[in-house]
C-alpha positions in Angstrom: 0.0 0.0 0.0 1.2 3.5 -0.8 2.2 5.5 2.3 0.7 8.9 1.4 2.5 10.5 4.4 5.5 10.5 2.1 3.8 13.3 0.1 2.8 15.5 3.0 3.9 19.1 2.6 3.7 19.2 -1.2 2.1 22.3 -2.4 -0.1 23.1 -5.4 2.5 25.7 -6.3 4.5 22.9 -7.9 1.8 21.9 -10.3 3.3 24.2 -13.0 6.5 22.3 -12.5 4.7 19.0 -13.1 3.2 20.3 -16.3 6.5 21.6 -17.6 8.2 18.3 -16.6 5.4 16.3 -18.3 6.0 18.2 -21.6 9.3 16.3 -22.0 7.5 13.0 -22.4 6.6 11.7 -25.8 3.4 9.7 -24.8 0.2 11.5 -24.0 -0.6 8.9 -21.3 2.7 9.6 -19.5 2.1 13.4 -19.6 -1.4 12.9 -18.3 -0.3 10.7 -15.4 2.4 13.1 -14.3 0.0 16.1 -14.6 -2.7 14.3 -12.6 -0.4 13.1 -9.8 -1.8 15.7 -7.3 -5.4 14.8 -8.2 -4.6 11.1 -7.9 -3.1 11.6 -4.4 -6.2 13.6 -3.3 -8.5 10.8 -4.6 -6.4 8.1 -2.7 -6.8 10.1 0.5 -10.5 10.6 0.0 -11.1 6.9 -0.6 -9.1 5.9 2.4 -11.3 8.2 4.6 -14.4 6.5 3.1 -12.9 3.1 3.8 -12.1 4.1 7.4 -15.7 5.3 7.9 -17.0 2.0 6.4 -14.8 0.0 8.7 -16.1 2.0 11.7 -19.8 1.3 10.7 -19.1 -2.4 10.1 -17.3 -2.7 13.5 -20.2 -0.9 15.2 -22.6 -3.4 13.7 -20.3 -6.4 14.6 -20.2 -5.2 18.2 -24.0 -5.3 18.3 -25.0 -8.6 16.6 -24.8 -10.5 19.9 -24.7 -14.3 19.5 -25.7 -14.4 15.8 -22.7 -16.3 14.4 -23.9 -15.9 10.8 -24.1 -12.1 11.1 -20.8 -12.0 12.8 -19.2 -14.0 10.0 -20.6 -11.6 7.4 -19.3 -8.5 9.2 -15.9 -10.1 9.8 -15.7 -11.0 6.1 -16.4 -7.3 5.2 -13.7 -6.1 7.6 -11.2 -8.5 6.0 -12.1 -7.1 2.5 -11.6 -3.5 3.7 -8.3 -4.2 5.4 
C-alpha cells in the first residue's frame, strides 16, 4: 500500500513544474499521469477516509450482533475485505 504520508507538505505551487516536466514525455498517457499526480493523491486520500468510515460502521454493527454467528461472519468478512 502506498504511504501517502511521504507526500505531506507538497504544495499546489509545484503543479506548473509538473506540467513543464510532463511536456518532456513523448506519450500522452505519460504526460497525463504526471500532470494528474496531485489529483490522484487527493483521490487516494478521499477513498481511504471513506474506507475508514465504512470500517467503523461495520465494526459498530459487529459489536451489536450478539450471538448471531452468521451475522458475525458476514461482518468479519467485510472487515477483511476492507483491510
